[in-house]
Each structure stands twice: as structure tokens, then as C-alpha cells.
C-alpha positions as CSV (number, residue, x, y, z in Angstrom):
1,M,-7.5,-10.9,10.2
2,I,-4.0,-9.0,8.5
3,N,-4.0,-7.8,11.5
4,K,-3.2,-11.7,13.4
5,L,-6.9,-10.3,15.2
6,P,-9.7,-12.7,15.9
7,V,-12.7,-12.0,14.1
8,I,-16.3,-11.7,15.4
9,V,-18.8,-11.1,12.7
10,S,-22.9,-11.9,12.3
11,D,-24.3,-14.7,11.1
12,S,-26.5,-12.6,8.3
13,C,-22.7,-10.7,7.6
14,G,-21.8,-11.8,3.3
15,T,-18.1,-11.9,5.4
16,K,-19.0,-15.1,7.3
17,C,-17.4,-16.9,5.0
18,Y,-14.1,-16.5,5.9
19,I,-14.1,-16.9,9.5
20,Q,-13.9,-21.1,10.8
21,H,-16.5,-20.5,13.4
22,G,-13.9,-21.3,16.7
23,I,-10.2,-21.4,15.4
24,N,-10.4,-17.8,13.6
25,G,-13.2,-16.3,15.0
26,Y,-16.5,-16.7,15.7
27,I,-20.3,-15.7,14.5
28,F,-23.0,-15.1,16.4
29,K,-26.4,-14.7,15.6
30,N,-27.7,-10.9,14.1
31,K,-29.8,-9.0,15.9
32,N,-28.6,-11.1,18.9
33,S,-27.2,-9.1,21.6
34,D,-26.0,-11.9,23.7
35,D,-24.7,-14.8,21.5
36,L,-22.1,-11.6,19.7
37,E,-21.7,-9.9,23.9
38,E,-21.5,-14.1,24.5
39,K,-18.3,-14.4,21.9
40,I,-16.1,-10.8,22.9
41,K,-16.0,-12.5,26.4
42,L,-14.8,-15.9,24.4
43,I,-12.5,-14.0,23.2
44,I,-11.8,-12.0,25.9
45,D,-11.3,-14.5,28.8
46,D,-8.2,-16.4,27.5
47,K,-5.6,-14.0,26.2
48,N,-3.2,-17.0,25.2
49,R,-6.4,-18.0,22.4
50,L,-6.8,-14.6,21.5
51,V,-3.0,-14.4,20.2
52,E,-3.7,-18.3,18.8
53,M,-6.8,-17.4,17.2
54,G,-5.2,-14.0,15.2
55,M,-2.1,-16.2,13.9
56,K,-5.1,-18.4,12.4
57,S,-6.7,-15.2,10.9
58,Y,-3.7,-14.2,9.8
59,K,-2.4,-17.6,8.3
60,I,-5.6,-17.6,6.6
61,A,-5.8,-14.3,4.7
62,K,-2.2,-14.8,4.0
63,T,-2.7,-18.0,2.8
64,N,-6.6,-17.4,0.7
65,H,-6.6,-14.3,0.1
66,S,-3.3,-12.5,-0.9
67,L,-3.2,-9.7,-4.0
68,Q,-1.2,-13.5,-5.3
69,V,-3.6,-16.5,-5.1
70,Y,-6.5,-13.0,-5.6
71,S,-4.9,-12.4,-9.5
72,K,-4.1,-16.2,-10.1
73,R,-7.8,-16.4,-9.0
74,M,-8.8,-13.9,-11.5
75,K,-6.0,-15.4,-14.7
76,E,-8.1,-18.6,-14.2
77,I,-11.4,-17.2,-14.7
78,I,-10.4,-15.4,-17.7
79,D,-7.7,-17.7,-19.0
């Protein structure tokens, strides 16, 4: 995400919570190669969408998962 790329993850992956389906990437059904293939095609068939989704990934990562955000949340937990 921080590399400005859309993300494809399985629905059984713990990192799926970082993906807004259709916004910054896609979530495919675990052990379903047809669904994975469909999601890959969705991204590579539209270069403009690929760039747009990548930028959204970057914004989400920077806004929600930066070191500063992590530090602030950890401090809130400790205090």
C-alpha cells in the first residue's frame, strides 16, 4: 500500500482488514483460483484504475498506518 499499489488478498488473510474492496484493492475467496484470476484481471485491464487504486492505498496507509499514528495509538493505550 505504501508503494502506491492496489492490493489483492484472500478473505482468510489477516491483512484483509486494510483493504477497502474495490477502493484500494480486492479481496478474493480463499482457495478459489478463478476468483483470484478475476481480481487480477480487474486491476490489470484498467491502467487508470490501477493508478487510482494505488494512490488510495497510499493515502489509507499514510493516514491510518504510519509510525506517527501507531505511536499515538500505543500512547493512548498505555495512558
